[in-house]
C-alpha positions in Angstrom: 40.6 -15.5 61.6 39.9 -14.8 58.0 37.6 -12.0 57.1 35.0 -12.6 54.4 35.1 -10.0 51.8 31.8 -8.8 50.6 31.2 -7.6 47.1 30.0 -4.1 46.7 27.7 -5.1 43.9 24.1 -4.3 44.3 22.9 -6.7 41.6 20.0 -9.0 42.5 20.7 -12.6 43.1 20.9 -14.9 40.0 17.5 -16.5 40.8 15.8 -13.1 40.9 17.4 -12.1 37.6 16.3 -15.4 36.0 12.7 -14.9 37.3 12.6 -11.4 35.9 13.9 -12.6 32.5 11.3 -15.3 32.4 8.5 -12.9 33.3 9.7 -10.5 30.6 9.7 -13.3 28.0 6.2 -14.3 29.0 4.9 -10.7 28.7 6.7 -10.4 25.4 5.0 -13.5 23.9 1.6 -12.2 25.2 2.4 -8.9 23.5 3.2 -10.7 20.2 -0.1 -12.5 20.3 -2.0 -9.3 21.0 -0.2 -7.5 18.2 -0.9 -10.3 15.8 -4.6 -10.3 16.7 -4.8 -6.5 16.5 -3.1 -6.5 13.0 -5.3 -9.4 11.7 -8.4 -7.3 11.2 -6.9 -4.3 9.4 -4.6 -6.7 7.5 -7.6 -8.7 6.3 -9.3 -5.4 5.3 -6.3 -4.3 3.3 -6.0 -7.6 1.5 -9.7 -7.8 0.9 -9.7 -4.3 -0.6 -6.8 -5.2 -2.9 -8.8 -8.2 -4.2 -12.0 -6.2 -4.4 -10.6 -3.4 -6.5 -11.8 -3.6 -10.1 -13.8 -6.9 -9.7 -17.3 -5.5 -10.4 -18.4 -7.1 -13.7 -19.3 -4.7 -16.5 -23.0 -4.5 -17.7 -24.0 -6.9 -20.4 -24.2 -5.6 -23.9 -21.5 -3.0 -23.5 -20.3 -3.5 -27.1 -21.7 -0.5 -29.1 -18.9 1.5 -30.8 -18.8 5.2 -31.1 -20.6 6.6 -34.1 -23.1 3.7 -34.4 -26.6 5.3 -34.8 -29.6 5.5 -37.0 -30.7 8.7 -38.7 -34.1 10.3 -37.9 -36.3 13.2 -38.8 -35.6 16.7 -37.4 -37.1 17.7 -34.1 -38.8 21.0 -33.3 -38.9 22.8 -31.0 -35.3 22.1 -30.0 -34.5 19.7 -27.1 -31.5 20.0 -24.8 -29.9 17.0 -23.0 -28.3 17.8 -19.6 -26.1 15.3 -17.8 -26.6 14.7 -14.1 -22.8 14.6 -13.8 -20.9 16.6 -16.4 -17.5 15.0 -15.2 -16.9 11.5 -13.8 -13.8 9.7 -12.6 -13.0 6.1 -13.2 -10.3 4.3 -11.3 -8.6 1.1 -12.4 -7.0 -0.9 -9.6 -4.2 -3.3 -10.1 -6.6 -5.9 -11.4 -7.4 -3.8 -14.5 -10.4 -5.6 -16.1 -13.2 -3.4 -17.4 -14.4 -0.3 -15.6 -17.5 1.6 -16.4 -19.6 4.6 -15.6 -23.4 5.1 -15.9 -24.5 8.2 -17.8 -27.9 9.9 -17.3 -29.2 12.7 -19.5 -32.2 14.7 -18.7 -34.2 16.1 -21.7 -35.6 19.6 -21.5 -38.9 18.1 -22.7 -40.0 14.6 -23.6 -38.6 13.3 -26.9 -41.3 12.9 -29.6 -42.4 9.5 -30.7 -40.4 10.0 -34.0 -37.2 9.8 -32.0 -35.8 6.5 -30.8 -32.9 5.8 -28.6 -31.0 4.2 -31.5 -31.0 7.6 -33.2 -28.7 9.1 -30.5 -25.2 9.5 -31.8 -22.4 9.0 -29.2 -18.9 10.1 -30.3 -15.5 10.4 -28.7 -15.0 14.1 -28.8 -11.4 14.0 -27.4 -9.4 10.8 -27.1 -8.5 9.6 -23.7 -4.8 10.4 -23.4 -2.3 10.3 -20.4 -1.8 13.7 -18.9 1.9 14.4 -18.0 4.6 16.9 -18.7 7.3 14.3 -18.5 5.8 11.0 -19.6 5.2 9.8 -23.2 1.7 10.5 -24.5 -0.4 7.3 -24.4 -4.0 6.9 -25.5 -6.5 4.4 -24.1 -8.4 2.1 -26.4 -11.7 3.6 -27.5 -14.5 3.1 -25.0 -17.6 1.1 -25.8 -21.2 1.7 -24.8 -24.4 0.0 -24.0 -27.4 0.9 -26.2 -29.1 4.1 -24.9 -32.5 3.6 -23.3 -35.4 6.0 -22.8 -37.4 6.3 -19.7 -41.2 5.6 -19.9 -41.8 9.4 -19.8 -39.2 9.8 -22.7 -37.5 12.6 -20.8 -34.5 10.7 -19.5 -31.8 8.9 -21.5 -29.4 6.5 -19.9 -26.5 4.3 -21.0 -23.1 3.0 -19.8 -19.6 3.8 -21.0 -17.1 1.0 -20.6 -13.3 1.1 -20.6 -11.1 -2.0 -21.2 -8.1 -1.8 -18.9 -6.1 -4.8 -20.2 -2.5 -3.8 -21.0 -2.9 0.0 -20.3 -0.1 2.0 -18.8 -0.4 3.5 -15.3 -1.2 7.1 -15.2 -4.0 9.8 -15.3 -6.0 10.0 -18.5 -8.5 12.6 -19.6 -11.0 12.6 -22.5 -14.6 13.6 -23.4 -17.6 12.2 -25.4 -20.5 14.0 -26.9 -24.1 12.9 -27.3 -26.5 14.3 -29.8 -29.6 13.2 -31.8 -31.3 14.2 -35.0 -31.4 17.9 -35.9 -33.0 19.8 -33.1 -31.5 17.8 -30.3 -28.5 19.8 -29.2 -25.2 18.0 -28.5 -24.1 17.6 -24.9 -20.5 16.9 -23.7 -19.3 14.7 -20.9 -15.8 14.7 -19.5 -14.1 11.7 -17.9 -10.9 11.2 -15.8 -9.5 7.7 -16.0 -6.8 6.6 -13.6 -4.8 3.4 -13.6 -2.3 2.0 -11.1 0.5 -0.6 -11.5 -0.3 -3.0 -8.6 2.2 -5.6 -9.8 5.1 -3.1 -9.5 3.8 -2.1 -6.1 3.7 -5.6 -4.7 7.2 -6.3 -6.0 8.4 -3.0 -4.4 6.7 -3.9 -1.2 8.3 -7.3 -1.1 11.8 -6.1 -1.8 11.6 -3.2 0.6 10.1 -5.5 3.3 12.9 -7.9 3.0 15.4 -5.1 3.3 13.7 -3.8 6.4 13.5 -7.3 7.9 17.2 -7.7 7.4 17.9 -4.3 9.1 15.6 -5.2 12.0 17.4 -8.5 12.4 20.8 -6.6 12.4 19.4 -4.2 15.0 18.3 -7.0 17.2 21.7 -8.7 17.0 23.4 -5.4 17.8 21.2 -4.9 20.9 22.0 -8.4 22.2 25.7 -7.8 21.6 25.6 -4.5 23.4 23.8 -6.1 26.3 26.4 -8.8 26.6 29.2 -6.2 26.5 27.5 -4.1 29.2 27.1 -7.3 31.3 30.8 -8.0 31.0 31.7 -4.4 31.9 29.5 -4.5 35.0 31.1 -7.8 36.2 34.6 -6.3 35.6 33.6 -3.3 37.6 32.2 -5.4 40.5 35.0 -8.0 40.4 37.2 -8.6 43.5 40.9 -9.1 43.6 42.5 -12.3 44.9 45.3 -12.3 47.5 47.8 -11.9 44.7 46.1 -8.7 43.5 44.6 -10.2 40.3 41.0 -9.4 39.4 38.9 -12.5 39.3 35.8 -12.6 37.1 32.9 -14.9 37.8 33.0 -18.0 35.7 29.8 -17.1 33.9 31.4 -13.9 32.5 33.1 -15.9 29.8 29.9 -16.6 27.8 28.8 -12.9 27.5 32.4 -11.9 26.8 32.6 -14.4 24.0 29.2 -13.3 22.7 30.3 -9.7 22.5 33.8 -10.2 21.0 33.7 -13.3 18.8 34.3 -12.9 15.0 31.2 -11.9 13.1 29.5 -11.5 16.5 26.3 -10.0 15.3 25.7 -12.7 12.6 26.6 -15.4 15.1 23.7 -14.2 17.3 21.1 -15.0 14.7 19.6 -17.8 16.7 19.4 -15.6 19.8 17.6 -12.9 17.7 15.1 -15.3 16.1 14.1 -16.9 19.4 13.8 -13.5 21.2 10.1 -12.6 21.6 11.0 -8.9 22.0 12.5 -8.9 18.6 9.3 -10.3 17.0 7.1 -7.9 19.0 9.1 -4.9 17.6 9.3 -6.4 14.2 5.5 -6.9 14.0 4.9 -3.4 15.1 7.5 -1.9 12.7 6.2 -4.0 9.8 2.6 -3.0 10.5 3.6 0.7 10.4 5.6 0.2 7.3 2.9 -1.7 5.3 0.2 0.8 6.4 2.4 3.7 5.3 3.2 2.1 2.0 -0.5 1.2 1.4 -1.5 4.8 2.2 1.0 6.2 -0.4 -0.2 3.7 -3.0 -3.9 4.2 -2.6 -3.6 8.0 -2.4 -2.0 8.1 -5.9 -4.6 6.8 -8.4 -1.9 6.8 -11.1 0.8 5.1 -9.0 3.4 3.5 -11.2 3.2 5.9 -14.2 6.7 7.2 -13.2 8.3 4.0 -11.9 11.6 5.4 -10.6 9.9 8.2 -8.5 7.0 6.0 -7.3 9.2 3.0 -6.3 11.7 5.3 -4.5 8.8 6.9 -2.7 7.5 3.6 -1.4 10.9 2.3 -0.3 11.6 5.5 1.5 8.2 5.4 3.2 8.7 1.8 4.3 12.1 2.4 5.8 11.1 5.6 7.4 8.0 4.0 9.0 10.1 1.2 10.4 12.6 3.6 12.0 15.0 4.9 9.3 17.5 6.6 11.6 17.9 3.8 14.0 18.0 1.1 11.3 20.8 2.9 9.3 22.8 3.6 12.5 22.5 -0.1 13.5 23.5 -1.3 10.0 26.6 0.9 10.4 27.4 -0.6 13.7 26.8 2.5 15.7 
């Protein structure tokens, strides 16, 4: 009578394991679809915001140069012009184009009939130069203006200042203009902060850093599969029985995970396994979304992004890798 030797393994039968894996894959694909749907709305908003920045057309007739005015008779008693906003900020997005700001001046009393809007003199009091302790000093092209207009009560003056952004360097610029009229109309000063970003450099940086993160994520996925295969082999070795000659016998299906874990260039050879793994894509979508959102936050929070290319590019790359899981990505790339 031959006794049947029972394995001490507590593993579930192969059919149960297969069913569990199938269920996991179905859940993973559902998770991918949910993530893609959840990211579609904020992704569309980000892309829409990128295209919308700087697309508002300038007002027509914004061609008057500084210093173009007609002389007029003195005004008495004196009139003071007070701006509703003494300082304004103008932000150029990546699209550059022309940006503008509306200017409203309140007169201390109605202007007399002898004063016309064409007699108001608009001058650039201080050129618009880039503010930095380390970057080269760069000046913006001189702004242009729409012809000033008077309100029906002749106590409000309004016009628009326009800045051409074509070809300007990224950075923070400051400058001021002054508005005055014939003798008796006191000059008033308005300050402007003009900011410009380098969106082209940002998109290039985002693409390169994204490719790097995708490669590291792929490497991490291959390492995970290799590790699982090695653990599977170790478990089967631990649970293997010895034949009558005392030799440990491994199940026939142990050869495949053993070869997967030990073959030359094992992780690269697993590329198909990684690409077809829904859990890989679920994690990649989540990591990519976090990385892009973090990079976009850094970019939009710096209205002069790109003025210092080395520092700004390094900041974006570091942010993307950190958001995607810096420590685990580097450890995986090192094979740890």
